[in-house]
C-alpha positions, 0 to 999 in steps of 0.5 A: 499499499502507498501511503500518500498525505490524502491517505493519513490525513483521512486516518487522522481525521477519522481517528476519533470516529475509531475510537468512539466505536471502539468506546461503545463496544467496550462499554456495552460489553458484558461477561455474560453475553459475548458481542457478536461480530461486526458484519462486512460493509456494516451500516451501523458500523460506519454510523458509529464512526462517522458520528463519533468523528463528527462528535470528536470535531466538535468537541475539538474545534469547541475547544479552540473557540473556548480558547480564543474567547479567554485569551479575548477576554483575558489577555492571558495567552501564550505566544508560539511560532505556529497556529496550534488550531489545527483546523484552522491549518487543515482547512486552510490547506495551503499552509507553508512548508517553511512555517511548520516546526517540529513543535507544531507537527507534534502539538498537532497530531497530540492534538488529534491523538487525545481527541480520539482518545477523549471521544472513546471515554465519552462514548464508552460512558454513554454506552454504559448509562441507563438511557443507552442500554435501556434503549439498545440492550432490547435490540442487542439481546432480544429474547435474551434481554430479560435474562441478561437484565436479571444477571446485570442485577447482580442477584440472579443467575441463568441455568441452561439445560443442554440437550446435546445431539449424542443419542442412542436408542432415542435416549440422548445426553444432557447437561444442565449448569450455571450459563457463565458465557453465551454468545448469539449469531446474527439471528440471535440463535444460541452460537456458543455457550459455556456452562459451569457446574455441569450435571449429566443426565439423560432424556428419553421420550417414552412410548406414551409421549411423556419424558423421562429424565434420569440423572446419570450421577457423578461430580459435576464437572466444572465447565463445559462448552457447547458450539451450535452444532453440538446442540439439539436443544437448550432451554434457560432458567433464571434464578433469583435470590430471595430477597429477606 
């Protein structure tokens, strides 16, 4: 890849938007549910990056506007050999190379980097807010949202009953355990589940249509992972600690 001035400039200007995207993903992360990977050419990702870029540069331009107002009103200014306002320099686009100093380049790049970090932090905090979660959690978690909210409240656990595809003569091997980690695919189907303190049992459908469960015995398994290809059926139950 050949890097040009235009490409480098575009990456620097988009840096706050990329930081905003990382901030949102970090802020909305939960230990219970693994986030779905972004789709290629996702318009949602593009929207977040563009919105973060605009918000970041509004913040950056506002800082310089506040600094200019402070200087005019107080006279407490520090003279520099270059224009510290990176936006004025970029929009002019005809800044003479001889007027550039090492300090100017260092300051402009530092400012854009710091602006990106601040934008990412702000978007991360916004993603953790109740308003954001109340709006987007039902979209992200779908039918699992009640279970996710119960786990986030800190007084509940989710128990999963997994019927595997391993069977013999109409008897299937099944597992019961506490959900440690869960991943959904794009259709909100279970793609992967990790259980802890797992008990084994077998399930058989009798001739009269009733379902019989037979305990497998043995010590509980500390942790198990199941992929979608191994799961014939799965059910969840939210267990809440009783309030005293």
